[in-house]
N, C-alpha and C positions, 0 to 999 in steps of 0.2 A: 555646255556655256555657249556652243560657236554655232552648237545644232548640225555639227558634221561631225566625220569620223576622221581623228586623225593621229598619225604615228606616236605610240606613247615612247613618251623618257622621261625617268626618273629625272628629280633634281641632283641625287647624288648619282653618280653611275654605279649600276649593281644593287644599288639600295634602295627597296622603295615603303614608304608609310603610305600604311593603307587606312582610312577609316572606315568601318562599315557600323549601321544603325541595328542597335541591337535589339530585342523584347522588350516590351513592357511587364513586367513579371509578376504581373497581377493575376494573370490567369497562365494556365499551359499556352504551349507556341503551338499555332494551327498546322495544316499541311500547306497555306498559302505561304505563311511565314517562311517554311523552312525553302521553299521555291526560291524566294531570295537569299535563304543563307548559303542556299547551295551552288546556284550561279556567283555569289561573290568567293564559294571555296573551289571553284572552276578555276577564275581567274585568279585566287591566290596561289593554286596547286602550279599554273599554267607559266605564270611568271618564276616560279621557283623551276619547274621543266627547263626553260632558261638561264637558268643561274643566276636570277634575282634575289636577294634577300629579302623576305619580307619579314615586315613588323606589322601585323594586322588586331586594330583594337576593335574589339567588338562589346558593345556597351550596355549593361543592365539599366533600364530605370524602374526603379525601385520605389521613386516618391512623387508623382502627382497626384492631379485630383482623382484621377478612376482606381488609384492605389487604395487612395482613404475610402473611397465609397466601397468597393469593391469587400475592405476586411470590413468595415462595420454593417454592410450587410450578411457578410459568413459571421459576424460574431466572434472576430478574430483578429489576432494582434497584427499588425500591419509587416512586420519583419516573419513573422513566422508564414504570413501568405506568402511572401516574396522568396523567402528559403526554400520555401517548396517545387516554387514555380522554378526555378534555378536549377533545382538540383536533376527537376525532371529533362531542363532543356539540356543539360551536358549528357543524360544516360539518351536523350533523342540523337544528338547528333554524333554520338559515337555511333549509334544503330545504324545512321545516315554515312557515316564516313566521311563526315564532316570536321577539318583542322580543327583540333583549339588555339583559340585564338592566341596571340604572344600575351595580349592584354586583357581584363575584362572588367574593367571598373563600374561601381555603381554610382548613381546618382547621390545617394546616401554616405560613399563617403568621399563626395570631391565637395563638399559643401563649402566649406574657405577658401577653397580655388574659386568656388562661383562669386564667391562675396565680394575679391577680389576684382573680378573682372568688372562685375556692375561698380562698383568704387572707382575704378579708370572711366567708365562710362558717361558715369553721373558727374565725375571732374572734367572730362572735355567735352562734357555737355551732348553728349549723346541721349543721354538718360534723364527720367527729370522723378519726382516725386510726384501723388497724387493720392490724394485719400488713404494713406496708410501703405502704400504699395509705391514700387519701382518698375515706371514703363520705358522702353527704347522709342527716343523719338522718330519715325522714321525717313521725317523730312530731311532730320541732320544726314542721313546719308545719303550721298548722290548717286548712288548708281541701284538703291535699295529694288528689289524683284526681278535681279538684272538674270539670275539662272532660271526663271518661269516665266521671263520676257515677259513684265508686266506693266501693261498700257499703263503710264501714267494719267494718261487723259481721263481715267475710272477712277482716280482718287477724291475722296470727297473733297469739299470747300471746308467744312471743317472739322475737328480734333476727332477724330475714332478712339476709343480705347476698349482692346479687349483682356477683359479680367480673368476668363478660364485658360489652361493647360493648352488642351485640343478643343477641335469644334466637329461635328458632322460634317462629312459632305467632300464635297471637291473644289469647291470657290474658294476664290481668295476672302478672306476677311484684313479690307485693305484701311489698316487702321495701326495705331502702335500699341505693340502685346504685353505684356506685363514677365518682366525679370524677377521680382521678388514679389513675393504675396510678405504682405505682413500678418502676422500670429490672428490666428481665428480660436476661439478657444472650443469650438463646437468638433475641428476638424484634429485635435489633439496631436499634431505633429509641426513641430517646429524645433528651431535654433539659436540662441545668442549666439550674437554675433556685432558687429560696429556698427550694423545696419539697424539694431535692434534685433528683437525676435520676430522670427519670420521663417520662411523655407524660399529656397529658390523655385523659379517657374521651371517648366518642360524647358522652354528652348532658351535658358542658362545652362542646361544640364550637360548635353553635348558640347560646348563649347570647354565647360569647366572638365569633363574629364579626357576631353582631347588634349589641354593643358596638362593633365596630368599622367600622360600617357605616352605621346607621340611628340608633344611640345604644339607649339604652335598653326604650322604650316602641316598640309600633307600632300602625297603625289595625286592620291584618289581617293572620292570619295562613293561612298554606294548606299542606297536602301532602296524600297519601294519606292514606286510611284506614286504615291500618294502625298510622302516623303516630300515630292517635287513642289506641290504647293504649300505653301506658307512657310514649314517646316525649317528646310536649307536653308531658302534664302534668310529664314531670321540667321540661321547660325552663320551666314555669310556677313550679313551687318554687325552682327552684334563680333566678332573675331577681326574682321576687318577694321570696323571701327577705333578695337580696344588695342590692335597690333599695326596696323597701318600697311599689312601684308597681304599676299593676295591666299586665301584661307586653300583652295586647292585647284588645278590644272583642268582635273580630270574628274566627271562626273556620272557614275551610272545608275541608271532605275532599272529593278526588275518589274515588271507586269504582272497585275492579280493575277491569281489563279483562280478561277470561275466554276460552279460546283453547278452541272448541268444547265449552263449556259448563266447561271445567276452567281451575281457578287455572293461570298461568301459571309455568313451572317447569324448570329445566334436566334434574333426574331425571325429568321426564316428557317431554323430549326438545320441548315445544310452545314457546319462548322465539321468538318473533319479533321482529324489526331494521326499520326502518323501509327498510334496504336491500335484504331479502327482495321485499318490497313494489314496491320500485322494480326490481328485474329481473324483475319479473311484467309490468312496463307502467303501473304506478300513478305518476301523477303524486303531487306535494309538496302540490298544492290540494288532491287525492281521497283521498290519507290524511288531510288534515285532515279533510276533511270528515267522513268516514267518524268521526274518532276525537270531534270533537265534537256531533256532532249528538245523540245520545244525552244525554239531561239527566246533569248532573256528578256527584250524589249517588246514582245508580243504575247497578248493574253492567252495564257491555255486551260483549256475547258475539261474540267476533270468530269467524266461517266463512269462507271461501271465498265463499259464497255471498252471505253477506250484505256482504261486500265490495263482491263485483262488482255486485249490487241498486243498493246505494248511490251507486257508482261512476255505473252509466247512468243514475240517475235526475239529476245532477248533470251528468251532460256532456247529457242531452235540454234542460234547464233553460238551460246556455248557450250552445247550440241555436238558442235562442228568441229567447233575448235578442241572439244577434248577428244572427241575420236580422231581427229587428226593427230593429237599427241603423242596416243596411245598407239596407233598405225603401227605396226611392223614394218619400217621400208627398209629398202638397200641403201647402203653406203656408194656416192660418188655417179650417184645418178643425175646428168646434169640435162637440165630443160630452161631455153631463155627464157620463157614466155612466163615460165614462174619465177625465176628470181628476178625480172623488172618487177613484178606481179610486186613481190615482196619489196623491194630498193623502192618501191615508191610509197609503201605504206606510210613512214613515218614525214616524209613532205607532203606528202597530199593533206594528213592530220593535220598540221601545221600551217597550212596554205589557207584552209577553212579556220582553224583557231584563230588565226592573224585577221582572218578578217570579224570582226568585232562579236569574238566568242562563238561562231555558229558551231554550234554542237553538232546539230543536227543533219547537217550538210556533213561532218566530221565523221559521225558514225553511218551516215550511207553510203559514203565512199569507201569507210571500210568495212562494210556488210559485204557490198558488191566484191572485189578485193577476195571475201571471206570464201564468198559461194563461187567464184571461180578458181580458187583453190580446190575448194573440195571436188569440183567437176574432174579437176587436173589429177586428185588423188582416184577418183573412181576412174579413172583412163587409165592408171597406174605410172603418171607421169611427175609425179612426187620421189623425193629423195628424203634420206636424212637429213642431209644439210639443208636442204628446202625449211623443213619443219622445225628445224633449230634456227632459222635466221626468221623465220614466221615468228616465233612464239617471242623471242627478243622483240622485233617490233611490235608485238601487241604490248608485252609488259612495260616498254618506253609510252606508247599514250596511254594506257593503263594507270600509269602515274596521276595523270588530269582525270581522266573519265572516272575510275573506281567503281567500275562496273562489271568487269572480268574476272 
């Protein structure tokens, strides 16, 4: 919101409420999606590492334009499609050692709450009916576009309305966005409600699922960088207009994963799934390491060469750790240099992670220490107690990284 790094403090000491935009489950999640879910997992684990109790909502979007279209294309029932994708998601996060979220609501189970929010927006003048749909009036919300730092001089002179749940591209659709789709026979998906028969739009679904799990406000809101344009500012406008409270103080957005320097897309035929890498002999920890190694706010480029290089780097370090663990070392051997190296592992890790989750630097410093300890071992300068302290430190940082 401020375009600056700030010290994190939750609203309630020791307790963190965190909303993370989950997948649209009309198709399986791909490697780029999991890059986002992994940076969020690192954040959860690091907060817990420091003693915070974290409640995390990761939602499933299971009723939107794309879901309806995909089910029709595949000649299948909408919920058969989404249930299958949901099951695959949970298998994948287990494989990648992503913590199961505290709450996992679905759009389809939060319709009644969405209706209540829309009714409130209609009542207080932030929403209106037009041709059977309900739209949010962006001019009614004073700070509309504040997260994306939207320039109000770009606003159209006349009212524009956007009828779809989502639109392709990374440009702003500056206009009134849909909240409620009136019933359309050709869709075959709608609910009876006090608003009439219809379905909630994508941009009211997250607020509804938030209210269904964590309440109207959170400490941290996360998602991919594509959510920064349109979607999250829409969520802010909806919730803050309905409640009069700040939705979230901290916003984190993960950058895209590229493939050979290009955006991942079905049209390019370059979509990669975890199963593809599993079939090529990579483990969950190795895929996890590749995806968390670059800073979450910088785009990461996947190539087979980079994947193999990172994997070999991790395997080499794991080999050294295993060698040190199994080394027959004598007790009581004193070495000030070794003791100091080991003593600094955790504080150095913390200092890098405190700097906006700088996993790359955290791992780099850890790698350097491990190589230096390996040299000391070769010189006969490591004792049994050194290795015990070293393994204890590695176990501490691995509560966050989950790669060792």
